[in-house]
VEXDREN-2710 file (C-alpha; in Angstrom, 1 decimal):
% VEXDREN-2710
k/r/px/py/pz
1/MET/5.6/-25.9/-14.6
2/LYS/8.3/-27.4/-12.4
3/GLN/10.9/-25.0/-13.9
4/LEU/8.6/-22.1/-13.1
5/LEU/8.1/-23.2/-9.5
6/GLN/11.8/-23.4/-9.0
7/HIS/12.5/-20.0/-10.4
8/HIS/14.1/-17.6/-7.8
9/VAL/11.4/-15.0/-8.6
10/VAL/8.8/-17.5/-7.5
11/LYS/10.8/-18.2/-4.3
12/ASN/11.0/-14.5/-3.6
13/PHE/7.2/-14.3/-4.2
14/VAL/6.7/-17.1/-1.6
15/ALA/8.8/-15.2/0.9
16/LEU/6.7/-12.0/0.3
17/VAL/3.5/-14.0/0.6
18/PHE/4.4/-14.5/4.2
19/VAL/4.9/-10.7/4.5
20/GLN/1.4/-10.1/3.3
21/ILE/0.1/-12.8/5.7
22/ALA/1.6/-10.5/8.3
23/ASN/0.2/-7.3/6.7
24/TYR/-3.3/-8.5/6.0
25/ILE/-4.2/-11.9/7.3
26/VAL/-2.7/-11.5/10.8
27/PRO/-4.4/-8.1/11.2
28/LEU/-7.7/-9.8/10.3
29/LEU/-7.4/-11.0/13.9
30/ALA/-7.1/-7.3/15.0
31/TRP/-9.8/-5.7/12.9
32/PRO/-12.7/-7.6/14.6
33/LEU/-11.2/-6.7/18.0
34/LEU/-11.0/-3.0/17.0
35/ALA/-14.4/-3.0/15.3
36/LYS/-16.2/-4.7/18.2
37/GLY/-14.3/-2.8/20.9
38/LEU/-14.5/0.7/19.4
39/GLY/-17.9/0.4/17.8
40/LEU/-18.8/1.4/14.2
41/GLU/-18.3/5.2/14.6
42/GLN/-15.0/5.1/16.4
43/PHE/-13.8/2.4/14.1
44/GLY/-14.6/4.7/11.2
45/GLY/-12.8/7.5/12.9
46/LEU/-9.7/5.3/13.4
47/MET/-9.8/4.4/9.7
48/VAL/-9.7/8.1/8.8
49/LEU/-6.6/8.5/11.1
50/PHE/-5.0/5.5/9.5
51/SER/-5.7/6.9/6.0
52/ILE/-3.8/10.0/7.1
53/CYS/-0.9/7.8/8.1
54/THR/-1.0/6.2/4.7
55/LEU/-1.0/9.5/2.8
56/ALA/1.9/10.6/5.0
57/TYR/3.7/7.4/4.1
58/ILE/3.2/8.1/0.4
59/LEU/4.9/11.5/0.9
60/THR/7.8/10.0/3.0
61/ASP/8.3/7.2/0.6
62/PHE/8.4/9.6/-2.3
63/GLY/8.3/6.8/-4.8
64/PHE/11.6/5.3/-3.4
65/ASN/9.9/1.9/-3.0
66/LEU/9.9/1.7/-6.8
67/SER/12.8/4.0/-7.9
68/ALA/15.2/2.9/-5.2
69/THR/14.4/-0.8/-5.8
70/HIS/15.3/-0.2/-9.4
71/GLN/18.6/1.5/-8.5
72/VAL/19.7/-1.0/-5.9
73/ALA/18.9/-3.9/-8.2
74/GLN/21.3/-2.3/-10.8
75/TYR/24.2/-1.4/-8.4
76/ARG/23.8/-3.9/-5.6
77/ASP/27.4/-5.2/-6.1
78/ASP/28.8/-1.7/-5.7
79/LYS/28.7/-1.4/-1.9
80/GLU/30.4/2.0/-1.8
81/TYR/27.7/3.4/-4.1
82/ILE/24.9/1.7/-2.1
83/LYS/26.3/3.1/1.2
84/HIS/25.9/6.7/0.1
85/TYR/22.7/5.9/-1.7
86/ILE/21.1/4.6/1.5
87/GLY/22.3/7.7/3.4
88/ASN/20.8/10.0/0.8
89/ILE/17.4/8.1/0.8
90/PHE/17.2/8.1/4.7
91/ALA/18.0/11.8/4.9
92/LEU/15.3/12.6/2.4
93/LYS/12.8/10.5/4.2
94/LEU/13.4/12.2/7.5
95/ILE/13.0/15.6/5.9
96/LEU/9.8/14.5/4.2
97/ALA/8.5/13.0/7.5
98/PHE/9.0/16.5/9.1
99/LEU/7.0/18.0/6.2
100/ALA/4.3/15.4/6.4
101/SER/3.9/16.1/10.2
102/ILE/3.6/19.9/9.5
103/ILE/0.7/19.2/7.1
104/ALA/-1.0/16.5/9.2
105/VAL/-1.1/18.3/12.6
106/PRO/-3.1/21.3/11.6
107/TYR/-5.4/19.2/9.4
108/LEU/-6.2/16.9/12.4
109/LEU/-6.7/19.7/14.9
110/LEU/-8.9/21.8/12.5
111/ASN/-11.1/18.9/11.4
112/THR/-11.7/17.8/15.0
113/SER/-13.9/20.8/15.5
114/THR/-15.8/20.6/12.2
115/SER/-16.5/16.8/11.8
116/ASN/-17.3/13.7/13.8
117/LEU/-13.6/12.8/13.9
118/SER/-12.3/12.8/17.4
119/ALA/-8.6/13.5/17.2
120/THR/-7.2/14.5/20.6
121/PRO/-3.8/16.0/21.1
122/VAL/-2.6/12.5/22.2
123/SER/-3.9/11.1/18.9
124/VAL/-2.0/13.8/17.0
125/PHE/1.2/12.9/18.9
126/TRP/0.9/9.2/18.0
127/ILE/0.1/10.1/14.3
128/VAL/3.4/12.1/14.2
129/ALA/5.3/9.3/15.9
130/ILE/3.9/6.8/13.3
131/ILE/4.9/9.1/10.4
132/PHE/8.6/9.2/11.6
133/ALA/8.7/5.5/12.4
134/GLN/7.4/4.5/8.9
135/SER/9.7/6.9/7.1
136/LEU/12.8/4.8/7.8
137/HIS/11.3/1.5/6.5
138/SER/13.7/0.2/3.9
139/THR/11.7/-2.5/2.0
140/TRP/13.1/-1.0/-1.2
141/PHE/16.7/-2.0/-0.2
142/PHE/15.9/-5.7/0.4
143/GLN/13.7/-5.9/-2.7
144/GLY/16.6/-4.5/-4.7
145/ILE/19.2/-7.1/-3.4
146/GLU/16.4/-9.7/-3.7
147/LYS/16.6/-10.8/0.0
148/MET/12.8/-10.9/0.6
149/LYS/13.2/-13.2/3.6
150/TYR/14.3/-10.2/5.7
151/ILE/11.2/-8.3/4.7
152/THR/9.2/-11.4/5.8
153/PHE/10.9/-11.6/9.2
154/ALA/10.5/-7.9/10.0
155/ASN/6.8/-7.7/9.0
156/ILE/5.7/-10.9/10.6
157/SER/7.5/-10.1/13.9
158/ALA/6.0/-6.6/14.0
159/LYS/2.5/-7.5/12.9
160/VAL/2.2/-10.4/15.2
161/GLY/3.4/-8.2/18.0
162/TYR/0.8/-5.6/17.1
163/VAL/-2.0/-8.1/17.3
164/VAL/-0.8/-9.5/20.6
165/MET/-0.5/-6.0/22.1
166/LEU/-4.0/-5.2/21.0
167/PHE/-5.4/-8.5/22.3
168/VAL/-3.8/-8.0/25.7
169/LEU/-4.3/-4.3/26.2
170/PHE/-7.8/-4.0/24.7
171/GLN/-9.0/-6.3/27.5
172/PHE/-8.5/-3.4/29.9
173/TYR/-8.9/-0.3/27.9
174/GLN/-10.6/0.2/24.5
175/ASN/-9.6/3.5/23.0
176/ILE/-8.4/4.9/19.6
177/ASN/-5.2/6.2/21.2
178/LEU/-4.3/2.8/22.5
179/ALA/-4.7/1.4/19.0
180/LEU/-2.5/4.1/17.6
181/PHE/0.2/3.4/20.2
182/CYS/0.2/-0.3/19.4
183/PHE/0.5/0.5/15.7
184/PHE/3.4/2.9/16.4
185/ILE/5.3/0.2/18.3
186/SER/4.9/-2.2/15.4
187/GLN/6.2/0.3/12.9
188/LEU/9.2/1.1/15.1
189/MET/10.0/-2.6/15.3
190/ILE/10.1/-2.9/11.5
191/THR/12.5/0.1/11.3
192/ILE/14.8/-1.4/13.9
193/ILE/14.9/-4.8/12.3
194/TYR/15.5/-3.5/8.8
195/LEU/18.5/-1.4/10.1
196/ARG/20.0/-4.4/11.8
197/PHE/19.7/-6.5/8.6
198/ILE/21.2/-3.9/6.4
199/TYR/24.4/-4.1/8.4
200/LYS/24.1/-7.9/8.6
201/GLN/24.3/-8.0/4.8
202/GLN/27.6/-6.1/5.0
203/TYR/26.2/-2.9/3.8
204/ARG/26.6/0.5/5.6
205/ILE/24.8/3.7/5.8
206/GLY/26.9/6.6/4.5
207/LEU/26.6/10.3/5.2
208/PRO/24.2/12.1/2.8
209/ASP/25.3/14.7/0.3
210/LEU/23.1/17.5/-1.1
211/LYS/23.9/16.8/-4.7
212/GLY/23.1/13.1/-4.4
213/MET/19.9/13.9/-2.5
214/TRP/18.8/16.3/-5.2
215/GLN/19.5/13.8/-7.9
216/GLU/17.4/11.1/-6.1
217/MET/14.5/13.6/-5.6
218/LYS/14.5/14.3/-9.4
219/TYR/14.7/10.7/-10.4
220/SER/12.0/9.6/-8.0
221/PHE/9.6/12.5/-8.7
222/SER/7.6/10.7/-11.4
223/PHE/7.3/7.6/-9.1
224/PHE/6.1/9.8/-6.3
225/PHE/3.6/11.6/-8.5
226/SER/2.3/8.2/-9.6
227/ARG/1.8/7.2/-5.9
228/VAL/0.0/10.4/-5.3
229/ALA/-2.1/9.6/-8.3
230/VAL/-2.9/6.2/-7.0
231/SER/-3.9/7.7/-3.6
232/VAL/-6.4/9.9/-5.5
233/TYR/-8.5/6.8/-6.3
234/SER/-7.7/4.8/-3.2
235/THR/-6.8/6.4/0.2
236/VAL/-8.2/9.8/-0.5
237/ASN/-11.7/8.2/-1.0
238/VAL/-11.8/7.5/2.8
239/LEU/-11.1/11.2/3.5
240/ILE/-13.7/12.3/1.0
241/LEU/-16.3/10.0/2.5
242/GLY/-15.3/11.2/6.0
243/HIS/-16.1/14.7/4.9
244/PHE/-19.3/14.2/3.0
245/GLN/-20.7/11.2/4.8
246/SER/-20.7/10.0/8.5
247/VAL/-17.8/8.1/10.1
248/SER/-20.2/5.2/10.3
249/VAL/-20.3/5.0/6.5
250/VAL/-16.5/5.3/6.5
251/GLY/-16.4/2.3/8.9
252/LEU/-18.5/0.2/6.5
253/TYR/-16.5/1.2/3.5
254/SER/-13.2/0.7/5.2
255/SER/-14.0/-2.7/6.6
256/ALA/-14.7/-4.0/3.1
257/GLU/-11.6/-2.3/1.8
258/LYS/-9.4/-4.1/4.3
259/LEU/-10.5/-7.4/2.9
260/TYR/-9.9/-6.1/-0.6
261/GLY/-6.4/-5.1/0.5
262/ALA/-5.6/-8.7/1.3
263/GLY/-6.3/-9.6/-2.3
264/THR/-4.4/-6.7/-3.9
265/SER/-1.4/-7.5/-1.6
266/VAL/-0.9/-10.8/-3.5
267/ALA/-0.6/-8.9/-6.8
268/GLY/1.6/-6.3/-5.0
269/ILE/4.1/-8.8/-3.7
270/LEU/4.2/-10.7/-7.0
271/SER/4.9/-7.4/-8.7
272/GLN/7.6/-6.6/-6.2
273/ALA/9.2/-10.0/-6.7
274/LEU/9.1/-9.6/-10.4
275/LEU/10.4/-6.0/-10.7
276/PRO/14.1/-6.5/-10.0
277/HIS/14.2/-9.7/-12.1
278/LEU/12.5/-8.2/-15.1
279/THR/14.6/-5.1/-14.8
280/ARG/17.7/-7.2/-15.3
281/THR/16.5/-9.8/-17.7
282/GLY/13.5/-8.3/-19.7
283/ASN/11.9/-11.7/-19.5
284/LEU/8.3/-10.9/-20.5
285/ARG/7.5/-14.5/-21.1
286/LEU/7.7/-15.2/-17.4
287/LEU/5.2/-12.4/-16.8
288/VAL/2.8/-13.7/-19.4
289/LYS/3.0/-17.2/-17.9
290/ILE/2.2/-15.9/-14.4
291/ILE/-0.8/-13.8/-15.7
292/LEU/-2.3/-16.8/-17.6
293/PHE/-1.8/-19.1/-14.6
294/SER/-3.6/-16.6/-12.4
295/ILE/-6.7/-15.7/-14.4
296/ILE/-9.0/-18.6/-13.5
297/PRO/-8.1/-18.8/-9.8
298/VAL/-8.5/-15.0/-9.3
299/ILE/-11.8/-14.6/-11.1
300/SER/-13.5/-17.8/-9.8
301/GLY/-12.2/-17.1/-6.3
302/CYS/-13.7/-13.6/-6.3
303/TYR/-17.0/-14.9/-7.6
304/ILE/-17.3/-17.6/-4.9
305/ILE/-16.3/-15.3/-2.1
306/GLY/-18.7/-12.6/-3.3
307/TYR/-21.6/-15.0/-2.9
308/PHE/-21.0/-15.1/0.9
309/ALA/-20.1/-11.4/1.2
310/ASP/-22.6/-10.5/3.9
311/ASP/-21.8/-13.6/6.0
312/ILE/-18.1/-12.9/5.8
313/MET/-18.5/-9.3/7.0
314/ILE/-20.6/-10.4/9.9
315/LEU/-18.3/-13.2/10.8
316/ILE/-15.2/-11.0/10.8
317/PHE/-16.5/-7.6/11.9
318/GLY/-19.8/-8.2/13.6
319/GLU/-23.5/-7.7/13.0
320/ASP/-23.1/-3.9/12.8
321/PHE/-21.1/-4.4/9.6
322/ARG/-23.7/-6.4/7.7
323/GLN/-24.4/-3.5/5.3
324/ALA/-20.8/-3.6/4.2
325/GLY/-21.4/-6.8/2.2
326/VAL/-22.5/-4.9/-0.9
327/PHE/-19.3/-2.9/-0.7
328/PHE/-17.3/-6.1/-0.4
329/GLN/-18.9/-7.5/-3.5
330/LEU/-17.9/-4.4/-5.5
331/PHE/-14.4/-4.6/-4.1
332/LEU/-14.1/-8.2/-5.3
333/ALA/-15.1/-7.1/-8.8
334/LEU/-12.5/-4.4/-8.5
335/LEU/-9.9/-7.0/-7.5
336/CYS/-10.3/-8.9/-10.7
337/ILE/-9.2/-5.7/-12.5
338/SER/-6.6/-4.3/-10.2
339/PHE/-4.8/-7.6/-9.7
340/PHE/-3.8/-7.9/-13.4
341/SER/-3.2/-4.2/-13.7
342/MET/-0.6/-4.3/-10.9
343/LEU/1.1/-7.3/-12.5
344/ILE/1.4/-5.6/-15.9
345/GLY/2.4/-2.3/-14.4
346/TYR/6.0/-1.7/-13.2
347/PRO/7.4/-5.2/-13.9
348/GLY/6.1/-5.3/-17.5
349/PHE/7.3/-1.8/-18.4
350/ALA/10.6/-2.4/-16.6
351/ALA/11.1/-5.3/-18.9
352/VAL/10.7/-3.2/-22.0
353/LYS/12.8/-0.3/-20.5
354/LYS/9.8/2.0/-20.2
355/ILE/9.1/1.9/-16.5
356/HIS/8.0/5.5/-16.4
357/PHE/5.1/4.6/-18.6
358/ALA/3.5/2.8/-15.7
359/ASN/3.6/6.1/-13.8
360/TYR/1.9/7.9/-16.6
361/THR/-1.0/5.4/-16.6
362/VAL/-1.9/6.0/-13.0
363/MET/-1.6/9.8/-13.5
364/LEU/-4.1/9.5/-16.3
365/GLY/-6.2/7.3/-14.1
366/ALA/-6.1/10.0/-11.3
367/VAL/-7.4/12.6/-13.8
368/VAL/-10.2/10.2/-14.8
369/HIS/-11.1/9.6/-11.2
370/LEU/-11.0/13.3/-10.2
371/CYS/-13.3/14.2/-13.1
372/GLY/-15.7/11.5/-11.9
373/LEU/-15.6/12.8/-8.3
374/VAL/-16.3/16.3/-9.5
375/GLY/-19.2/15.0/-11.5
376/LEU/-20.6/13.2/-8.4
377/TYR/-20.1/16.3/-6.3
378/LEU/-21.9/18.6/-8.8
379/ASN/-24.8/16.1/-8.9
380/ASN/-24.8/15.8/-5.1
381/ALA/-24.2/12.1/-5.5
382/ILE/-21.1/11.4/-3.4
383/THR/-22.0/8.1/-1.7
384/ALA/-19.8/5.2/-0.8
385/LYS/-21.3/3.0/-3.5
386/ASN/-20.9/5.7/-6.2
387/VAL/-17.3/6.5/-5.2
388/LEU/-16.5/2.8/-5.4
389/LEU/-18.1/2.4/-8.8
390/MET/-15.9/5.3/-9.9
391/VAL/-12.8/3.5/-8.7
392/ILE/-13.8/0.5/-10.8
393/ILE/-14.1/2.7/-13.9
394/THR/-10.7/4.2/-13.1
395/GLU/-9.0/0.9/-12.7
396/SER/-10.5/-0.5/-15.8
397/PHE/-9.2/2.5/-17.8
398/ILE/-5.7/2.0/-16.3
399/LEU/-5.7/-1.7/-17.2
400/SER/-6.7/-1.0/-20.8
401/VAL/-4.0/1.6/-21.2
402/ARG/-1.3/-0.6/-19.7
403/CYS/-2.3/-3.6/-21.9
404/GLY/-2.1/-1.5/-25.0
405/GLY/1.1/0.2/-24.0
406/LEU/2.9/-3.1/-23.1
407/ILE/1.9/-4.7/-26.5
408/TYR/3.1/-1.6/-28.3
409/PHE/6.5/-1.3/-26.6
410/SER/7.2/-5.1/-26.7
411/GLN/6.6/-5.2/-30.4
412/LYS/8.7/-2.1/-30.9
413/LYS/11.5/-3.7/-28.8
414/GLU/11.5/-6.7/-31.2
END
């Protein structure tokens, strides 16, 4: 146990824990302010806008957060290669940000007139600004060189700044556009801090070249497609509910989902911390130890928290969100599945040199989820609870396939 705690992967995990405190725990101070200040309907509308930002981020990331981490981890000592690699990735991200904006703007303007979503031209401007600010985030670089402390500093600084801005400005003016403005500033802060630390680590950003950019696009495509597949049974659900249900339902669903995100973030950072190490060492025993060590705390913790689900929703978001308690309980059940699926995913298959298999599992999961959603639509049964139950089925399927695949490839490797 002592040797495990002193392992540098565990140290990187601890650093990334503080990132997720910034990403989820710190904003828990902001969500109640937004929910109570905007009201249930406007809060639901804001969550729809944030889901669009998330989908745009998936496009601008294009799987680089996984593929580029993998590449940087392999070539981190070759600074000349990394210089041109960073330039190629940044150029691609800016092009993709432009493409994402072209898609987002007409979608927002058209849906304003056909739904309860209130997206003004000012809102659209801030959405585009957020898309470009997020596109230059370079978490992948610091994960690859295993310097997670810089990710920690950037995220904590930006997220604390976001909460402080909301707390101060919402005292005078409570509006969706103000919330978007504060979020944009926080994302811009992260970009600036990352750029500064890239140079502090004695790396440089080289000029992009078309051949290198094309090669990176091809290499990252399966990672990108897997992220799109994940969005089918995660972020897209909010847009679907926003179309078939009221924004109030979206507000209830999204409030519970935010708390679920705090749990999956722990698995996410553990997966991120393990990925470069298992890529280099293939040490599956470390992964197995971490999974076994986590089983009892995760399952028992979710069960205990679920018992107080209604009270927790009221405490954090207010009385209007009491009905979100049932969604929170289902999300906790989902967490018990997705937590271990994320741990087994990219780190496990990177260890057996089959990292693309993790992509294939989420693609299969997306097919399962889409089939389920079509079935719900044909039966006129698209509700928040049914959509969430479909997510649980999808994640269970993915976990089963990943467990079977990892056992098969690990035995074949031996």
